MARMARTOR-677958 format. One record per residue (C-alpha): chain; x, y, z; residue in one letter. Coordinates in steps of 0.05 Angstrom, whole numbers, plus 5000, padded with zeros to 4 digits. Layout:
<sites>
  lummi    xx    yy    zz  numi
      A     X     Y     Z     A
...
</sites>
This chain:
<sites>
  lummi    xx    yy    zz  numi
      A  7369  1896  5568     M
      A  7367  1840  5516     L
      A  7366  1858  5443     G
      A  7358  1811  5385     Q
      A  7366  1833  5312     R
      A  7317  1779  5289     D
      A  7265  1807  5338     G
      A  7218  1865  5330     P
      A  7260  1920  5363     A
      A  7329  1946  5376     A
      A  7305  1986  5436     L
      A  7298  1958  5506     A
      A  7275  1982  5574     Q
      A  7326  2001  5625     D
      A  7317  1992  5701     D
      A  7272  2054  5705     E
      A  7227  2032  5648     G
      A  7254  2082  5597     A
      A  7271  2061  5527     L
      A  7345  2056  5513     E
      A  7380  2043  5447     E
      A  7424  1982  5442     I
      A  7491  1997  5410     V
      A  7536  1939  5388     V
      A  7602  1932  5353     T
      A  7586  1867  5316     A
      A  7611  1896  5250     T
      A  7674  1927  5280     R
      A  7639  1994  5288     R
      A  7590  2023  5338     A
      A  7520  2017  5309     E
      A  7449  2012  5334     S
      A  7426  1940  5335     L
      A  7368  1961  5290     Q
      A  7418  1979  5235     D
      A  7462  1917  5238     V
      A  7451  1873  5178     G
      A  7467  1806  5213     I
      A  7432  1763  5265     S
      A  7456  1787  5333     V
      A  7434  1775  5405     T
      A  7461  1825  5455     A
      A  7461  1824  5531     F
      A  7477  1887  5570     S
      A  7517  1886  5634     G
      A  7456  1905  5675     N
      A  7416  1848  5647     Q
      A  7471  1798  5660     I
      A  7471  1821  5732     D
      A  7396  1813  5738     R
      A  7397  1743  5708     M
      A  7445  1721  5763     N
      A  7484  1675  5717     V
      A  7547  1644  5745     S
      A  7588  1635  5681     D
      A  7583  1641  5606     S
      A  7550  1573  5597     T
      A  7490  1598  5637     D
      A  7485  1660  5595     L
      A  7496  1630  5526     L
      A  7445  1575  5539     S
      A  7392  1631  5533     R
      A  7411  1647  5461     V
      A  7367  1619  5406     A
      A  7400  1568  5359     N
      A  7459  1559  5407     L
      A  7477  1494  5441     N
      A  7533  1479  5491     I
      A  7569  1413  5502     A
      A  7618  1414  5561     S
      A  7680  1371  5567     N
      A  7714  1360  5634     Q
      A  7696  1415  5683     S
      A  7638  1455  5653     P
      A  7664  1518  5687     S
      A  7725  1519  5643     T
      A  7712  1483  5578     N
      A  7651  1486  5532     A
      A  7642  1468  5459     N
      A  7593  1517  5430     V
      A  7549  1504  5369     F
      A  7510  1558  5333     I
      A  7458  1535  5283     R
      A  7489  1465  5288     G
      A  7559  1488  5270     V
      A  7616  1478  5320     G
      A  7670  1429  5341     S
      A  7673  1372  5391     T
      A  7734  1347  5429     G
      A  7774  1358  5492     I
      A  7839  1386  5464     S
      A  7861  1451  5495     F
      A  7883  1476  5426     N
      A  7819  1454  5391     L
      A  7800  1501  5334     Q
      A  7726  1514  5342     S
      A  7674  1532  5290     G
      A  7651  1589  5335     V
      A  7700  1644  5351     G
      A  7706  1675  5421     F
      A  7733  1745  5431     Y
      A  7748  1789  5491     S
      A  7752  1863  5473     D
      A  7764  1843  5400     E
      A  7822  1796  5419     V
      A  7812  1723  5402     V
      A  7810  1674  5460     L
      A  7860  1621  5439     N
      A  7831  1560  5474     S
      A  7762  1531  5491     P
      A  7785  1522  5563     V
      A  7783  1598  5574     V
      A  7722  1617  5533     N
      A  7675  1615  5593     V
      A  7719  1651  5643     L
      A  7704  1722  5620     Q
      A  7636  1737  5650     L
      A  7650  1792  5700     Y
      A  7648  1869  5699     D
      A  7622  1870  5627     L
      A  7591  1925  5587     E
      A  7555  1875  5542     R
      A  7559  1807  5508     V
      A  7545  1800  5433     E
      A  7528  1734  5399     V
      A  7533  1735  5323     L
      A  7498  1677  5288     R
      A  7520  1652  5220     G
      A  7588  1656  5184     P
      A  7631  1715  5206     Q
      A  7694  1699  5167     N
      A  7697  1765  5129     T
      A  7707  1809  5191     L
      A  7731  1758  5242     Y
      A  7774  1710  5201     G
      A  7777  1635  5204     R
      A  7742  1590  5255     N
      A  7678  1632  5256     T
      A  7636  1590  5209     T
      A  7582  1581  5261     G
      A  7586  1651  5289     G
      A  7623  1693  5341     A
      A  7616  1712  5414     V
      A  7643  1780  5437     N
      A  7656  1797  5510     Y
      A  7661  1872  5517     I
      A  7689  1893  5585     S
      A  7673  1959  5620     K
      A  7726  2010  5603     K
      A  7760  2063  5646     P
      A  7724  2130  5643     E
      A  7772  2188  5630     I
      A  7746  2248  5668     G
      A  7695  2206  5706     G
      A  7686  2199  5780     E
      A  7713  2141  5821     T
      A  7663  2084  5819     N
      A  7657  2011  5832     G
      A  7616  1955  5863     F
      A  7622  1891  5904     V
      A  7576  1831  5896     S
      A  7579  1769  5941     V
      A  7544  1703  5930     K
      A  7536  1644  5978     V
      A  7501  1577  5970     G
      A  7499  1504  5989     R
      A  7561  1460  5993     F
      A  7603  1518  6017     G
      A  7592  1557  5953     Q
      A  7620  1627  5954     A
      A  7631  1679  5900     G
      A  7658  1749  5895     L
      A  7655  1799  5838     E
      A  7683  1869  5848     A
      A  7709  1927  5808     A
      A  7736  1996  5819     V
      A  7755  2051  5770     G
      A  7770  2124  5768     G
      A  7807  2181  5735     A
      A  7882  2193  5737     I
      A  7889  2267  5724     G
      A  7853  2297  5664     D
      A  7875  2249  5610     S
      A  7879  2180  5640     A
      A  7837  2130  5679     A
      A  7841  2060  5707     Y
      A  7794  2001  5722     R
      A  7809  1937  5760     I
      A  7760  1879  5765     A
      A  7764  1812  5802     V
      A  7720  1750  5801     N
      A  7725  1688  5846     T
      A  7682  1627  5855     A
      A  7691  1566  5900     S
      A  7649  1507  5922     R
      A  7661  1443  5960     D
      A  7650  1377  5925     G
      A  7579  1355  5913     I
      A  7592  1280  5907     R
      A  7623  1235  5959     T
      A  7671  1179  5939     N
      A  7651  1120  5981     Q
      A  7720  1088  5973     V
      A  7765  1146  5994     S
      A  7712  1186  6033     D
      A  7732  1249  5993     Q
      A  7686  1299  5960     D
      A  7687  1305  5884     D
      A  7673  1361  5835     E
      A  7701  1419  5875     E
      A  7704  1488  5843     V
      A  7759  1539  5853     D
      A  7769  1594  5801     K
      A  7797  1664  5801     K
      A  7803  1719  5749     A
      A  7832  1789  5750     V
      A  7829  1843  5696     R
      A  7865  1910  5698     A
      A  7859  1967  5647     Q
      A  7893  2034  5637     L
      A  7867  2084  5588     A
      A  7894  2152  5568     F
      A  7887  2204  5514     E
      A  7953  2237  5496     P
      A  7917  2284  5448     S
      A  7847  2302  5426     D
      A  7845  2250  5370     N
      A  7886  2193  5400     V
      A  7861  2143  5453     S
      A  7900  2084  5481     I
      A  7876  2027  5525     N
      A  7922  1976  5557     F
      A  7892  1913  5587     K
      A  7922  1854  5625     A
      A  7884  1794  5651     H
      A  7898  1730  5690     V
      A  7854  1668  5701     E
      A  7868  1610  5748     R
      A  7825  1547  5757     V
      A  7834  1490  5806     R
      A  7771  1448  5796     D
      A  7766  1373  5796     D
      A  7728  1328  5748     D
      A  7684  1268  5761     Q
      A  7723  1204  5773     R
      A  7716  1157  5714     K
      A  7679  1091  5718     V
      A  7666  1039  5664     P
      A  7608  1050  5618     V
      A  7594  0975  5619     N
      A  7614  0940  5684     G
      A  7618  0869  5710     F
      A  7570  0822  5745     D
      A  7581  0837  5820     P
      A  7574  0762  5834     N
      A  7624  0742  5781     D
      A  7676  0794  5761     L
      A  7695  0752  5701     T
      A  7627  0761  5669     S
      A  7597  0825  5639     P
      A  7540  0859  5674     C
      A  7473  0846  5641     T
      A  7435  0905  5670     E
      A  7480  0963  5651     T
      A  7423  1014  5650     N
      A  7406  1006  5723     K
      A  7448  1046  5773     P
      A  7478  1005  5829     G
      A  7475  0938  5793     T
      A  7544  0934  5759     C
      A  7613  0930  5790     A
      A  7682  0952  5768     T
      A  7737  0902  5754     S
      A  7758  0910  5827     R
      A  7689  0897  5855     G
      A  7666  0968  5869     F
      A  7591  0974  5859     I
      A  7560  1038  5835     G
      A  7510  1075  5879     S
      A  7438  1092  5862     T
      A  7449  1160  5895     D
      A  7476  1211  5845     W
      A  7515  1243  5901     R
      A  7556  1180  5912     E
      A  7612  1151  5870     V
      A  7655  1089  5879     H
      A  7726  1095  5852     S
      A  7797  1084  5877     D
      A  7826  1135  5828     L
      A  7860  1198  5851     V
      A  7822  1262  5840     K
      A  7820  1282  5767     A
      A  7846  1354  5764     P
      A  7822  1407  5717     M
      A  7875  1461  5725     E
      A  7881  1521  5680     V
      A  7931  1579  5683     D
      A  7917  1631  5630     A
      A  7928  1705  5618     G
      A  7948  1757  5569     G
      A  7957  1830  5553     A
      A  7934  1876  5497     S
      A  7942  1947  5473     A
      A  7888  1983  5432     S
      A  7905  2048  5398     I
      A  7852  2090  5361     T
      A  7867  2151  5319     I
      A  7809  2194  5297     D
      A  7814  2229  5229     F
      A  7765  2276  5198     E
      A  7723  2223  5162     N
      A  7746  2157  5192     F
      A  7782  2124  5251     S
      A  7842  2077  5251     L
      A  7848  2025  5306     T
      A  7907  1980  5320     S
      A  7902  1921  5369     I
      A  7964  1883  5391     T
      A  7957  1825  5439     A
      A  7993  1765  5470     V
      A  7961  1708  5509     S
      A  7979  1642  5540     Y
      A  7942  1580  5566     T
      A  7968  1522  5607     H
      A  7922  1464  5620     L
      A  7929  1402  5664     T
      A  7881  1349  5639     L
      A  7848  1297  5683     P
      A  7879  1228  5682     T
      A  7827  1182  5651     I
      A  7836  1111  5676     I
      A  7780  1059  5680     L
      A  7780  1013  5740     V
</sites>
């Protein structure tokens, strides 16, 4: 189901055609989307599955007033703008104008903000300044990824989804969860995606723009008493993509490498300083550079503790995360 607070309804049809209320936590509490006083677009996990999106950039591109500008590999790094507010750049520690959160824990780098789209309960996109509840770096808005939680007392459940496509594309998403006794439960989810290169380097005869990413999330929940619930989560992400090889924006005359190219807007007419001429075929590239890696190693752990009192609840979230990025070497030839 897709719900939008600016739209006419906070109810959506489920797979069987019945109306189902959309509940979000955009204001740090569970509320019907109809009652939330801010502009919110919400995607349920079922709708995400039906849309067959491959990563968060595919999903977020469907949100009104949201634009995405990718740097390096689009599967790992995206600069998001909501209502024209955001940040541009390629730094792994760039502070964006749009905040990204996974289960209420901030994602500390733009290179991991699109690696969370698997085994989700829902995704919430909040438009407009959210600094009061979410802190700094949310001037444009905030994006919340809410993962499916372990079900205490529930039955063992899970799923496996496999995708295949051209250029050796293969993907796997799977999850399993179940109860551990009467007061605890677990859930483990994995997501992998791979693809051969879609462009051939005519100099080295190698394929470019390969995709190889993996992610794992494990959760353990338990209730030591009737009014206390605890959820531990650990996650790891690994990316081994490669970027496009860089070529000059303005090249040289292929007949005289000392003179600039006069027809820079026509593919296949300009040469590099070493005489390589670009191809008119988008699937071909001419460069003697080594492959430009886009390698990310990230992960983290969090503990969420909720204590229910008679008239209110108190929640404490403690988390730690890390991100290691290997940037592509940008050299013009």
